C-alpha positions in Angstrom: 42.7 -66.2 19.2 40.1 -63.6 20.1 41.2 -64.0 23.7 45.0 -62.9 23.0 43.4 -60.3 20.5 41.9 -58.3 23.1 44.6 -58.9 25.3 46.6 -56.7 22.9 44.1 -54.4 22.8 43.5 -53.6 26.4 47.0 -53.1 26.4 47.5 -50.9 23.6 44.7 -48.9 25.1 46.7 -48.6 28.2 49.9 -47.6 26.8 47.8 -44.9 25.1 46.2 -43.8 27.9 49.4 -43.2 29.6 50.9 -41.5 26.9 48.3 -39.1 26.7 48.8 -38.3 30.7 52.5 -38.0 30.6 52.2 -35.4 27.6 49.1 -33.8 29.5 51.3 -33.6 32.6 54.8 -32.7 30.7 55.6 -29.5 32.2 54.9 -30.8 35.8 57.3 -33.9 34.8 59.9 -31.5 33.7 60.0 -29.7 36.8 60.3 -32.6 39.1 64.0 -33.1 39.0 64.5 -29.2 40.4 62.3 -30.2 43.2 64.1 -32.9 44.7 67.2 -30.9 45.3 65.3 -27.7 45.9 63.3 -29.2 48.8 66.2 -30.8 50.4 68.8 -27.9 50.3 65.8 -25.5 51.4 64.6 -28.0 54.2 68.0 -28.7 55.5 68.8 -25.3 55.7 65.7 -24.2 57.6 66.2 -27.3 60.3 70.4 -26.5 60.6 70.3 -22.8 60.8 67.2 -21.6 61.6 65.8 -24.2 64.2 69.6 -24.7 65.2 68.9 -28.6 65.1 72.3 -31.0 64.7 73.7 -32.0 61.3 73.0 -35.5 61.6 69.2 -34.9 62.6 68.6 -32.9 59.7 70.3 -35.0 57.4 67.5 -38.0 58.8 64.9 -34.9 58.3 65.2 -34.4 54.7 65.9 -38.1 53.7 63.6 -38.8 50.7 62.5 -42.0 48.7 64.4 -40.4 45.8 68.3 -40.1 46.9 70.6 -37.4 46.6 73.7 -37.7 44.4 75.4 -34.9 46.0 75.2 -33.0 49.2 77.1 -30.2 50.7 76.9 -28.1 53.8 79.1 -25.1 54.1 78.6 -24.0 58.0 80.7 -20.7 57.4 78.7 -19.2 55.1 75.3 -21.2 56.3 74.8 -22.4 52.5 73.6 -25.8 51.9 73.9 -27.4 48.2 71.9 -30.5 47.3 71.9 -32.6 43.9 69.4 -34.9 43.1 68.1 -36.2 39.5 70.8 -34.1 37.8 69.5 -30.7 39.1 71.4 -28.7 41.9 70.1 -26.2 44.1 71.5 -24.2 46.8 70.0 -22.5 49.9 71.3 -20.2 52.2 70.5 -18.3 55.6 69.7 -14.7 55.3 69.0 -13.7 58.6 66.8 -14.1 61.8 63.8 -12.5 60.1 64.2 -14.0 56.7 65.0 -17.6 57.3 66.6 -19.5 54.4 66.3 -18.7 50.7 66.8 -20.6 47.6 69.6 -19.4 45.5 68.5 -18.2 42.0 72.0 -19.5 40.8 73.2 -23.1 42.3 76.8 -23.0 43.8 78.6 -26.0 42.3 79.4 -29.1 44.9 83.1 -29.5 45.7 84.9 -32.3 44.4 85.1 -35.3 46.8 
């Protein structure tokens, strides 16, 4: 009886501590979905259009543990769009001195 009760109390304490930790970092957790697509778009754009590496190499370079649900490379406009965790981000090559920059408004992914 005592063992079961202490186990429940420890479990409740852990849940409360995790809840407090989530609440304390809620703004960071809300920003996380945008980071996945932004990182992939920006790094792929830089790899492909600034450093001029092959597309296959750059795709492997930006591969993450969290997979992308959509990815589109527009070589004509030197623009990359990546979608991960429900957030779509785009990056475009600005020039030789500026490199690639995230766009304020993401370009929609084309229908597959």
